[in-house]
N, C-alpha and C positions, 0 to 999 in steps of 0.2 A: 504494500500500500504506500503510495507516494505521500509526501508531507501534507499536500493539500487535502488528500482523501482522509488522512489521519485527523487533521484539524476539523474537517467537515463532520467526521464521525463523532468527534468529541462534542461539536456543536449540537448534533442531533441527539446526543446523550444528555444535553442540558448545560454543557459548559460554554457559555457565551464567548469566552476568550478564544475559542476555536474559530469563530467567525472573524474575530479581529485579526487573527493570524492569517486567515485566507486573504483578507483585504491587504494586509501588510505584504504578503508574498506576491500577490498578483496585480495590485492596483496600477503601478507605473507601467508594467509591460502590457497590461490590458488596454490602457489608454493609448499607448504607442501603437498597438495592433489595430485598434479601432480607427485611429487617426489615419492609418494607411488607406482606409476606405472613404472616410468623410472629409479629410483634408481640412479639419477645423478642430483645434485643440479643445475649445470650450465644449463643442458638441461631443467630442470624444470623451471628455470627462463626464458629461451628462449620461451618455450611453453606457459608460463603465458603471456608473451608479445604478442605472437601470438593470444592468446585467447582475449586479450584486442583489438588487431587489428581487429580480426574477428567481435567483437562487434561494432567497429567503422565503418567498411566497410559495414556491413549488419545490420545497426541500426534499420531498419524497421521490422526485423524478430521477435523481441520480442513483444509479443502480450499483455502483462500485465495480462494474465490469470493465470499464475503460478508464484511462487515466483521468483524474479529476481536472487536470489542466486542459486536456482535450475537451472535456465536457464544458468547462467554463468558457473556453475560447470559442466553442461552437455557439453557445448562447450569445456571446459578444458579436460574432459574425452575423447571426440572424438579426440582432438589434441594429447593426450597422446597415445591412442590406435593406431592412424595412425602412430605416430612416431615409436612405437614398431614394427608395421608391416613393415615399411620401413627398420628399423634396422635389423630385422630378415632376410629380403630379401638380404640386401647388406653387412651384417657384417659376418666376418669369425670367430670372437672371440666369444666363448661361453659366455652366460650371466653371469655365475658364476665368470668368470675371469675379468669382466669389473670393473674398479676402482670406488670406491664410495668416494666422497669428504666429509668425516665425519665431518671435521671442520666446513664447511659451513652449514651442516645439523644441527649441534649442535646449531649454532647461531640462525637459524630459529626456532628450537624447543624451545629455551629459550624465544624467543619473542612471540611465538604463544601459548605455553603451560605453564601456570604459576604454577599450583598446582602439588605437588608431586604425588598425586593420579592419575592424568591424565598422568603424565610421566610414571608411572608404567603400566598403561593400554596400553599406546603406545608401550612400550618396549615389553610387553607380546603379544600384538596383532600382532606385526611384525613376530612372530613365528607361527602365525596361517595361514590358507590358505588365498589366495588373496581376495576372496569374503568376508570372515569374517573380515579381516583387513580393507578392504574398508568400510564395513558397520560400524564397530566400530569407525573408524575415522570420518565418516560423522555424526554418532549419537552423539558421545561424544565430539568431538572437534569442529565440525561445527554446532552442536546442531540442526540438521535437523530432521524432523519427518519421519516416515516410508514412507509416500506418496511421499515426495520429493526425498528420497533416492531411492525409486522404480523407479522413473522417470530417475534419473541419471544412475542407474545400469541396466535399461531396464528389470525390473522384474515385474511380476504381483503381486497383493495384497497377494495372497496365497503364492507365492514364497517368497515375502518379509517377511511375517509373519514367515514362516519356517526359513528363513535366520536369522532373528532377534533372534528367539528363540535359534537356534543352535550357533550363534556367541556369544550370551550372556552366554550360557551354557559353551562353550569352554573357554571363558574368565574367568568365575567363577571357572571352574576346574583348569585353569592355575594359577589363583590367589591363590586358595586353596593350590596348590603345593608349592607356594612361602610363604605360611603361612599368607596370607592376607584374611580376611573375606570380601566378596563382597556382598553388599546389594543394590538392585535397588532403 
């Protein structure tokens, strides 16, 4: 059982500090992950709070069969996608014109991403297609395996193998253009 699942089990058993530990463990990385979808730090914070609320309201839904982190990030992904759908329906402003709060994003990046190598990977991955960028974020920053990433992204094993290969090749090529040698 991973630490998130152990904390959640303690919460289910009545220890409220278990939920506090979950928030402490996943808050920053969840915001960063959601921000990859919504490109707005304040919205990402709100959706992360909604994700934790969903976990509180529907606490019996987690079955302890998969990784807790995978389950939590799946909820977050659904929240982000739902938000994007609502925004597209009601927004008259094109997505390219929406402001991005780069100061807040930089603060989160510094706290979540510590090494220069990961910063470069993040910077370059943002220029790649959304699926590649999402895969690279989950693989490098959240240190998830392909099985967990496949569940979050709703991909089959074969699709995930192809996505993994293509995303890493795209990253390798982009790094090579920057003069950086990438080795797995």
